[in-house]
C-alpha positions in Angstrom: 22.6 -69.4 34.7 19.5 -68.7 32.6 19.9 -66.7 29.4 17.9 -63.4 29.2 16.5 -62.6 25.8 16.7 -58.9 24.7 14.0 -57.6 22.4 15.3 -55.5 19.4 14.7 -51.8 19.8 11.6 -50.4 18.1 11.6 -47.4 15.9 8.4 -45.3 15.6 8.1 -43.3 12.4 5.7 -40.2 12.5 4.4 -38.9 9.3 3.4 -35.1 9.2 1.1 -34.0 6.6 1.1 -30.3 5.7 -2.0 -28.8 4.1 -1.3 -25.9 1.8 -4.4 -23.7 0.8 -4.6 -21.7 -2.3 -4.1 -17.8 -2.2 -7.8 -17.1 -3.4 -9.5 -19.4 -0.7 -7.4 -17.3 2.0 -8.5 -13.8 0.7 -9.4 -11.6 3.9 -8.1 -14.3 6.3 -5.4 -13.5 8.9 -2.0 -14.9 8.1 1.3 -15.3 9.8 5.0 -15.3 8.6 5.8 -18.8 7.2 2.3 -19.5 6.0 2.3 -21.1 2.6 -0.1 -21.0 -0.1 -0.3 -22.2 -3.8 -1.2 -19.8 -6.5 -3.4 -22.2 -8.6 -6.9 -22.2 -6.8 -8.2 -25.2 -8.7 -9.8 -23.2 -11.4 -7.1 -23.9 -13.9 -5.6 -20.4 -13.5 -2.2 -20.1 -11.9 -1.3 -16.5 -13.0 -1.0 -14.5 -9.9 1.1 -11.4 -9.0 2.3 -11.1 -5.4 2.7 -7.8 -3.6 3.9 -6.6 -0.1 4.3 -9.1 2.5 4.5 -12.1 0.1 7.3 -14.0 -1.6 7.8 -16.9 -3.8 9.8 -20.2 -2.7 9.8 -22.7 -5.7 6.2 -23.4 -6.5 4.8 -21.9 -3.3 3.8 -18.5 -2.2 5.1 -17.7 1.6 4.0 -15.0 3.8 6.6 -12.7 5.3 4.8 -10.8 7.7 1.6 -11.0 9.7 -1.7 -9.3 8.6 -4.7 -9.8 6.5 -4.5 -11.4 3.0 -6.0 -9.2 0.4 -6.7 -9.3 -3.3 -6.5 -6.5 -5.9 -8.2 -6.8 -9.3 -7.2 -8.4 -11.6 -4.5 -10.6 -10.2 -2.5 -9.2 -7.3 -2.3 -10.5 -3.9 -0.8 -8.6 -0.8 -0.8 -8.6 3.0 -2.2 -5.6 4.7 -1.2 -4.6 8.0 -0.8 -1.5 10.1 3.1 -1.2 9.9 4.7 2.3 9.6 7.5 1.5 7.3 6.7 1.3 3.7 7.8 -1.4 1.5 7.5 -0.5 -2.3 5.4 -2.6 -4.4 4.8 -2.3 -8.3 1.6 -0.4 -9.0 1.5 1.4 -5.7 0.3 4.9 -5.7 2.6 6.9 -3.5 3.4 10.6 -2.4 7.1 11.3 -2.6 9.1 14.4 -1.3 11.7 15.7 -3.6 15.1 15.6 -1.8 17.8 15.7 -4.5 18.2 16.4 -8.1 20.5 14.5 -10.5 21.0 14.6 -14.3 17.8 13.5 -15.9 15.5 13.5 -13.0 15.1 13.7 -9.1 15.4 11.7 -6.1 12.3 11.1 -3.9 11.8 10.2 -0.3 9.0 7.7 -0.2 9.7 6.6 3.5 11.2 3.2 2.5 14.8 1.7 2.6 16.0 3.7 -0.4 15.4 6.9 -2.3 13.2 6.6 -5.4 14.3 7.7 -8.8 11.9 9.9 -10.9 12.9 10.6 -14.3 12.2 14.1 -16.0 10.6 12.1 -18.8 8.1 10.3 -16.6 5.5 12.9 -17.1 2.9 13.1 -19.8 4.1 15.0 -22.8 7.6 15.5 -21.2 10.5 16.3 -23.6 13.8 17.8 -23.3 12.3 21.3 -24.2 9.0 20.8 -22.3 9.7 19.4 -18.9 8.7 19.7 -15.5 10.6 21.8 -12.8 10.5 20.3 -9.4 12.0 22.4 -6.4 13.4 20.8 -3.5 10.9 19.6 -0.8 8.1 19.7 -3.3 5.4 16.8 -3.2 4.9 14.4 -6.0 1.9 11.9 -6.3 3.3 9.1 -8.5 3.1 5.4 -8.9 5.9 2.6 -8.4 7.1 1.2 -11.7 10.2 -0.6 -10.4 10.3 -2.3 -6.8 13.2 -4.5 -5.8 14.8 -5.0 -2.5 18.2 -4.7 -3.9 17.6 -1.8 -6.1 16.3 1.7 -5.7 12.6 2.0 -6.4 11.6 3.9 -9.7 8.4 6.0 -9.9 6.4 7.7 -12.6 3.7 10.2 -13.0 2.2 8.4 -15.9 -0.5 5.9 -15.4 -0.4 2.4 -17.0 -2.7 3.8 -19.7 -0.2 6.4 -20.7 -2.0 9.4 -19.2 -1.6 11.8 -16.2 -4.6 10.4 -14.4 -4.1 12.8 -11.5 -0.4 12.0 -11.0 2.1 14.8 -10.8 3.0 17.7 -8.4 0.9 18.5 -5.4 0.7 22.2 -4.9 -0.1 23.9 -1.6 -2.4 21.7 0.5 -1.5 19.9 3.8 0.5 16.6 4.0 0.2 14.4 7.0 1.3 10.7 7.9 -1.0 7.8 8.8 -0.5 4.0 9.1 -0.3 2.1 5.9 -3.6 0.3 6.8 -5.6 3.5 7.2 -4.1 4.8 3.7 -5.4 1.6 2.1 -8.7 2.0 3.7 -9.1 5.5 2.3 -8.1 4.3 -1.2 -11.2 2.1 -1.2 -14.3 3.4 -3.0 -16.4 2.5 -0.2 -14.4 4.5 2.5 -16.9 5.6 4.9 -14.9 8.8 6.0 -14.1 10.3 2.7 -17.8 9.5 1.4 -19.2 11.2 4.4 -16.8 14.2 4.2 -17.3 14.5 0.5 -21.0 14.8 0.8 -20.6 18.0 3.0 -17.2 19.5 2.1 -15.4 20.3 -1.2 -11.7 19.0 -1.1 -9.0 17.5 -3.0 -7.1 14.6 -1.6 -4.3 12.3 -2.7 -3.7 9.2 -0.7 -0.3 7.2 -1.0 0.3 3.4 -0.1 3.2 4.9 1.9 1.2 6.2 4.7 0.9 9.9 3.4 -2.2 11.7 2.7 -2.4 15.3 1.1 -5.5 17.3 1.6 -6.4 20.7 -0.1 -9.7 22.5 0.9 -11.5 25.6 0.8 -10.1 27.0 4.2 -7.6 26.1 6.8 -10.3 25.1 9.3 -11.9 22.6 6.7 -8.4 21.0 6.0 -7.8 20.7 9.8 -11.2 18.9 10.2 -10.8 16.6 7.3 -7.3 15.6 8.6 -8.6 14.9 12.2 -11.6 13.1 10.8 -9.5 10.8 8.7 -7.0 10.1 11.6 -9.8 9.4 14.1 -11.5 7.1 11.6 -8.9 4.3 11.8 -10.6 2.0 14.4 -14.3 3.1 13.9 -17.2 1.4 12.0 -19.4 3.3 9.4 -22.0 4.4 11.9 -19.4 5.7 14.4 -17.6 7.6 11.4 -20.8 9.1 10.4 -21.6 10.4 13.9 -18.1 11.7 14.4 -18.1 13.8 11.1 -21.6 15.1 11.7 -20.4 16.2 15.2 -17.2 18.1 13.6 -18.9 19.7 10.7 -20.3 22.7 12.7 -16.7 23.6 13.7 -15.8 24.5 10.2 -15.6 28.4 9.5 -17.5 29.0 6.4 
């Protein structure tokens, strides 16, 4: 009987190379959950702050939601999308609704996972003898100073420069909700809808990163027009916004 030789089994090894890009090179790009980035962009600077939609895993920055990677000077990166639920991030300007009172401050509803805490000393020049009185359901324009998913957020009505700078109670006016993406667009200095409206109508506005916008104008009809124009502008380009506002302006009762 002839002997049959059996060849030894062969093992194939596949090596996968993962390319990790820098945060700065991915600005304004669409990212998906699980995408990884390095904070150092090759310029020798690795000091970066991460905001909504990003988390740190050892030496890498990982995206936790889908959207567009944005950069806010001087060093903050975040992911922008049109989600309705707000996730607090330090430095965000928000509009809160007073829902409760506690010993040295108030509890505010920001539309997130927890009520936020506002101290009675979180106002410019506030002391025990000179402090604000906020009734229930009143609106407050403030900024987030503490944000942690395991702790309640903290907000303040003082800017990072130690001044009021427009923060504080919002009196009268009209509050409406929108997507977080539209709110961020309205906060941009180049916002087409606000610039076009501002050239024809006098009004006050406070925009919160939490998808809340407060408007106060000279009349109810003007306030309604401004509200509708902002809501309609979400998926329009600049020329479409200009045409839409020009079409609505004659409807305002002077």
